[in-house]
C-alpha positions as CSV (number, residue, x, y, z in Angstrom):
1,X,102.9,77.3,71.2
2,X,106.4,75.5,70.9
3,X,107.6,78.3,68.5
4,X,106.5,81.2,71.0
5,X,108.1,79.4,73.9
6,X,111.4,78.7,71.8
7,X,111.2,82.6,70.6
8,X,110.9,83.5,74.1
9,X,113.8,81.4,75.2
10,X,116.4,82.9,72.5
11,X,115.4,86.3,73.5
12,X,115.8,85.8,77.1
13,X,119.1,84.0,76.6
14,X,120.4,86.8,74.4
15,X,119.4,89.7,76.7
16,X,120.8,87.9,79.9
17,X,124.3,88.9,79.0
18,X,123.2,92.7,78.5
19,X,121.5,92.6,81.7
20,X,124.5,91.3,83.8
21,X,126.9,93.7,81.7
22,X,129.7,91.3,82.2
23,X,132.9,91.6,80.6
24,X,136.2,89.4,80.3
25,X,139.2,90.4,78.4
26,X,142.3,88.4,77.4
27,X,145.3,90.4,77.1
28,X,149.0,90.1,76.9
29,X,152.5,91.5,76.0
30,X,155.7,90.0,74.7
31,X,158.9,91.7,75.2
32,X,162.1,90.0,73.5
33,X,165.4,91.1,72.8
34,X,169.2,90.7,72.4
35,X,171.5,92.0,75.4
36,X,175.0,92.7,75.3
37,X,177.0,92.7,78.9
38,X,180.6,93.9,78.8
39,X,181.8,91.8,81.7
40,X,179.9,88.9,83.5
41,X,182.6,87.5,85.9
42,X,185.3,88.9,83.5
43,X,183.7,87.7,80.3
44,X,181.7,89.5,77.8
45,X,178.0,87.9,77.1
46,X,175.5,88.2,74.0
47,X,172.2,86.8,75.0
48,X,168.7,86.6,74.0
49,X,166.4,87.7,77.2
50,X,162.9,88.0,77.5
51,X,160.9,90.5,79.6
52,X,163.5,93.3,80.2
53,X,161.2,96.5,79.8
54,X,158.2,94.9,80.7
55,X,157.6,91.2,81.9
56,X,156.1,88.9,79.1
57,X,152.8,88.0,80.3
58,X,149.1,86.8,79.3
59,X,146.1,87.5,81.6
60,X,142.4,87.6,81.8
61,X,140.6,90.6,83.6
62,X,136.9,90.9,84.0
63,X,133.8,92.7,85.5
64,X,130.3,92.1,86.3
65,X,127.7,94.9,87.1
66,X,126.0,94.3,90.1
67,X,123.9,97.2,90.3
68,X,123.6,100.3,92.6
69,X,127.2,101.4,91.5
70,X,128.8,97.9,92.4
71,X,130.6,95.6,90.4
72,X,132.5,92.2,90.9
73,X,136.2,92.5,89.4
74,X,138.9,89.7,89.0
75,X,142.3,89.4,87.3
76,X,144.5,86.5,86.6
77,X,147.8,87.0,85.1
78,X,150.9,84.8,84.1
79,X,154.3,85.6,83.5
80,X,156.4,83.6,81.1
81,X,159.9,83.4,79.3
82,X,159.6,83.8,75.6
83,X,163.1,82.1,75.1
84,X,161.9,78.7,76.5
85,X,158.2,79.0,77.2
86,X,158.4,78.5,80.8
87,X,156.3,80.1,83.4
88,X,157.9,83.0,85.4
89,X,157.7,83.9,89.2
90,X,159.1,80.6,90.1
91,X,156.9,78.7,87.9
92,X,153.8,79.8,89.4
93,X,150.7,79.6,87.1
94,X,149.2,83.0,87.8
95,X,152.6,84.4,89.4
96,X,152.1,87.9,88.6
97,X,148.7,88.6,89.8
98,X,145.6,86.5,91.1
99,X,142.7,88.4,92.7
100,X,138.9,88.8,93.0
101,X,137.1,91.7,94.5
102,X,134.1,94.3,94.6
103,X,134.5,97.9,93.1
104,X,132.2,100.8,93.9
105,X,132.3,104.2,92.0
106,X,132.0,106.0,95.3
107,X,133.6,104.0,97.9
108,X,136.8,102.5,95.8
109,X,137.6,98.6,95.5
110,X,138.5,95.8,97.8
111,X,140.3,93.1,96.5
112,X,141.8,89.7,97.7
113,X,144.4,87.4,96.4
114,X,148.1,87.8,95.2
115,X,148.6,91.3,94.4
116,X,151.0,94.3,93.9
117,X,151.8,96.3,97.4
118,X,151.7,100.1,97.7
119,X,155.1,100.6,97.0
120,X,154.3,99.4,93.3
121,X,151.2,101.4,93.2
122,X,152.2,104.6,95.0
123,X,155.9,105.2,94.3
124,X,157.0,103.2,91.2
125,X,155.3,105.8,88.8
126,X,157.9,108.3,89.9
127,X,160.7,106.1,88.9
128,X,162.2,105.5,85.2
129,X,162.0,101.4,85.9
130,X,158.5,101.7,87.0
131,X,157.3,103.7,84.0
132,X,159.1,103.5,80.7
133,X,162.5,102.0,81.4
134,X,162.1,98.7,82.9
135,X,164.3,96.4,85.0
136,X,167.4,97.6,83.3
137,X,167.0,100.9,85.0
138,X,166.0,99.5,88.4
139,X,167.8,100.4,91.5
140,X,170.7,97.9,92.6
141,X,169.2,94.5,93.3
142,X,165.8,96.3,93.1
143,X,166.0,96.7,96.6
144,X,162.8,98.7,97.0
145,X,160.8,96.5,94.7
146,X,159.7,99.2,92.4
147,X,160.3,96.8,89.6
148,X,158.1,94.2,91.0
149,X,160.6,91.6,92.2
150,X,158.1,90.3,94.6
151,X,154.3,90.1,94.8
152,X,152.4,89.9,98.2
153,X,150.4,86.7,98.9
154,X,147.3,86.3,101.0
155,X,146.7,90.2,100.4
156,X,143.5,92.1,101.2
157,X,143.8,95.3,99.2
158,X,141.8,98.6,99.3
159,X,142.1,101.4,96.6
160,X,140.1,104.4,97.0
161,X,138.1,106.2,94.3
162,X,139.7,109.6,93.3
163,X,138.7,112.6,95.5
164,X,139.9,116.1,94.3
165,X,142.9,114.7,92.8
166,X,143.7,112.5,95.7
167,X,143.7,108.6,95.7
168,X,145.1,106.3,98.4
169,X,145.2,102.9,99.4
170,X,146.9,100.0,101.6
171,X,147.2,96.1,101.7
172,X,147.5,93.6,104.5
173,X,148.9,90.3,103.7
174,X,148.3,87.3,106.0
175,X,151.0,85.0,107.1
176,X,148.3,82.1,107.1
177,X,150.4,80.8,109.9
178,X,149.3,80.0,113.8
179,X,151.9,82.6,114.4
180,X,150.0,85.6,113.0
181,X,153.1,87.8,112.8
182,X,155.1,85.2,110.9
183,X,155.7,86.3,107.4
184,X,152.9,88.8,107.3
185,X,153.2,92.4,105.3
186,X,151.3,95.5,105.2
187,X,151.6,98.7,103.0
188,X,150.0,102.0,102.3
189,X,150.2,104.8,99.9
190,X,149.0,108.0,98.8
191,X,148.8,109.9,95.3
192,X,147.9,113.6,94.5
193,X,147.6,114.9,90.8
194,X,147.0,118.4,89.8
195,X,147.5,119.5,86.3
196,X,150.8,118.0,85.1
197,X,152.3,117.2,88.7
198,X,152.0,113.9,90.2
199,X,153.1,113.5,94.0
200,X,153.4,110.0,95.5
201,X,154.4,108.2,98.9
202,X,154.5,104.7,100.0
203,X,155.4,102.5,103.0
204,X,155.8,98.8,103.5
205,X,156.7,96.5,106.2
206,X,157.0,92.8,106.3
207,X,158.0,90.5,109.4
208,X,159.8,87.3,109.5
209,X,159.6,86.8,105.6
210,X,161.0,83.7,104.3
211,X,161.4,81.4,101.3
212,X,158.8,78.9,102.5
213,X,155.3,78.5,101.0
214,X,152.2,79.9,102.6
215,X,153.4,83.4,103.9
216,X,153.0,86.8,102.3
217,X,156.7,87.1,100.8
218,X,158.8,84.4,99.5
219,X,157.1,81.9,97.4
220,X,159.6,82.7,94.6
221,X,162.9,82.3,96.4
222,X,165.0,83.0,93.4
223,X,163.6,86.4,93.0
224,X,162.7,87.1,96.6
225,X,165.7,86.1,98.4
226,X,167.3,89.8,98.7
227,X,164.2,90.6,100.8
228,X,164.3,87.4,103.5
229,X,165.0,88.4,107.1
230,X,163.5,89.2,110.3
231,X,162.2,92.4,109.1
232,X,161.7,94.4,105.7
233,X,160.8,98.0,105.7
234,X,160.7,100.1,102.5
235,X,159.3,103.6,102.3
236,X,159.9,106.6,99.8
237,X,158.4,109.7,98.0
238,X,158.5,111.0,94.5
239,X,157.1,113.5,92.2
240,X,156.9,113.7,88.2
241,X,155.9,116.8,86.4
242,X,154.6,116.7,82.6
243,X,154.9,119.9,80.3
244,X,154.2,119.8,76.7
245,X,156.1,116.9,75.3
246,X,158.3,116.5,78.5
247,X,158.2,114.7,81.6
248,X,160.6,114.9,84.5
249,X,160.5,112.9,87.8
250,X,162.7,112.5,90.9
251,X,162.2,109.9,93.8
252,X,163.6,108.8,97.1
253,X,163.3,105.5,98.7
254,X,165.0,103.6,101.8
255,X,165.0,100.0,102.1
256,X,166.0,98.2,105.5
257,X,166.6,94.5,105.8
258,X,167.2,93.2,109.5
259,X,169.1,90.0,110.1
260,X,168.8,88.8,106.3
261,X,168.7,85.0,105.8
262,X,172.4,83.5,105.2
263,X,171.0,81.7,102.0
264,X,170.7,82.6,98.3
265,X,172.0,85.9,97.4
266,X,172.5,87.2,100.8
267,X,174.7,84.4,101.6
268,X,177.2,86.0,98.8
269,X,176.8,89.2,100.4
270,X,177.9,88.1,103.8
271,X,181.8,88.2,104.1
272,X,183.3,84.8,104.9
273,X,185.2,86.2,108.1
274,X,181.7,88.1,109.4
275,X,178.1,87.9,110.0
276,X,175.7,90.3,108.5
277,X,173.4,92.0,110.7
278,X,171.3,94.5,108.6
279,X,171.4,96.0,105.1
280,X,170.2,99.6,104.2
281,X,169.8,101.3,100.9
282,X,168.8,104.9,100.1
283,X,168.2,105.6,96.5
284,X,168.0,109.1,95.0
285,X,166.9,109.0,91.4
286,X,166.3,111.9,88.7
287,X,164.7,110.8,85.4
288,X,163.4,112.4,82.3
289,X,161.4,111.6,79.0
290,X,160.8,113.6,75.8
291,X,158.0,112.6,73.3
292,X,159.4,114.0,70.0
293,X,156.6,112.4,68.1
294,X,153.6,110.4,69.0
295,X,155.6,107.4,67.9
296,X,159.2,108.2,69.2
297,X,160.5,109.1,72.6
298,X,163.9,109.2,74.3
299,X,164.6,108.8,78.1
300,X,167.2,108.9,80.6
301,X,167.8,108.3,84.1
302,X,170.5,108.6,87.1
303,X,170.5,106.8,90.3
304,X,172.7,107.5,93.4
305,X,172.3,104.5,95.7
306,X,174.1,104.6,99.4
307,X,174.3,101.2,100.9
308,X,174.7,100.6,104.7
309,X,176.6,97.2,105.4
310,X,176.4,96.3,109.1
311,X,178.3,93.3,109.9
312,X,180.5,91.8,112.9
313,X,183.6,93.0,110.3
314,X,182.1,96.6,110.8
315,X,180.0,99.4,109.4
316,X,180.5,100.2,105.7
317,X,178.9,102.1,102.8
318,X,179.4,101.1,99.4
319,X,177.9,103.5,96.9
320,X,176.3,102.7,93.4
321,X,175.9,105.3,90.6
322,X,173.6,104.1,87.7
323,X,172.9,105.9,84.4
324,X,170.6,104.8,81.6
325,X,169.5,105.9,78.4
326,X,166.5,104.5,76.1
327,X,164.9,105.4,72.7
328,X,161.4,103.8,71.7
329,X,159.6,104.1,68.3
330,X,156.2,102.6,67.9
331,X,155.6,100.6,64.7
332,X,151.9,100.6,65.5
333,X,149.7,101.0,68.5
334,X,150.5,97.6,69.6
335,X,154.2,97.2,68.5
336,X,157.2,99.0,69.0
337,X,161.2,98.8,68.9
338,X,163.5,99.9,71.2
339,X,167.2,100.4,72.2
340,X,168.4,101.2,76.0
341,X,171.6,100.8,78.0
342,X,172.7,101.2,81.6
343,X,176.0,101.7,83.1
344,X,176.8,101.1,86.8
345,X,179.8,101.9,89.0
346,X,180.4,101.0,92.5
347,X,182.3,103.2,94.9
348,X,182.8,103.8,98.5
349,X,183.8,101.3,101.2
350,X,184.7,97.6,100.2
351,X,182.9,95.0,101.9
352,X,184.8,91.9,101.2
353,X,181.7,90.6,99.6
354,X,179.7,90.6,96.3
355,X,178.6,94.1,96.7
356,X,181.9,95.5,96.0
357,X,181.4,94.4,92.2
358,X,178.9,96.2,89.6
359,X,175.5,94.5,88.9
360,X,173.1,96.0,86.6
361,X,169.9,94.4,87.4
362,X,169.0,92.6,84.1
363,X,172.8,91.3,83.9
364,X,173.1,87.5,84.3
365,X,175.7,88.1,87.1
366,X,178.0,90.7,88.9
367,X,181.1,92.1,87.1
368,X,184.5,90.8,87.8
369,X,185.3,94.6,88.9
370,X,183.4,97.8,90.0
371,X,181.9,98.8,86.5
372,X,179.3,97.1,84.3
373,X,177.5,98.1,81.0
374,X,174.5,96.4,79.6
375,X,172.9,97.2,76.2
376,X,169.7,95.9,74.7
377,X,167.9,95.9,71.2
378,X,164.2,94.9,71.8
379,X,160.7,94.1,70.2
380,X,157.5,94.5,72.3
381,X,154.2,93.6,71.2
382,X,151.0,94.1,73.2
383,X,147.6,92.2,72.1
């Protein structure tokens, strides 16, 4: 009798995971390389830098079949710096993503937690930095967040299932404050795919975002400081087309920050003789990639950014031209080596602030003049 009971217990224990159909996956990525910058405050700089094309990370993702076409899903993702082992995103344990939700094959997915906004999900895929190029090819200061400079906290997110090539979604990020509108954010986006053509558009708005803990944006001041103010508004649209081994893309984005806070990097932007009332960036990008073999591709991009600088000293319009080139070779399905370089030139009006100097996004700091070049040799491994 005992043998029969023991056998039944073992069989039921073995069958339980199969009935639940639960899966948990450990994954990660390490991106490390050597950077050369021709001008950082007037000096050359060689350095080891982590996570340029893709942020180094590890994470857990999982799903459990609930039956009836439903499943529970979750993802926890932690960023880190390979050089020193420190956590990324301001030291947050799961600073990249932390969410749980329910997914339906028919009705889409609802998730709750720290997540990506709709600009990342429905615009970045038409940019070089949001696909194959990474942070070096971001628009100046990643002003439109297509390179994930910030995530949104306290977020409820909906992602639709695909319907005749269409997919759409949106987010609402609570302030978690008695003042409901204080440091909240919301976004929406849409995507359409037909053949080799991808079309995307997205919108995001945040109100009274701050660097204090608890709100939608700003728990990582070192990264989020460019976006802090009374209002942040980002919108844009883009398209890519794939034909044979080639892919070309175009994108436009518009970012507005009202009454930026006078701290951190924005404090450097404000001229000593005036008060900054608002900033606006318009980014026009064209990019292309050619896959010469399954293991080797070359990509190039160009962005023209028109900046609007409104202060008590007047209305000024500096502009930025950024060009980049990258070559990547896969040693295996999980490991690749690459070289990339970006050049930025600042033109237009002078503001009497740090905006007058070139600043490729992955550089340690601004150039001492209106030009800057960064080059990198990197190694990336996925697991």
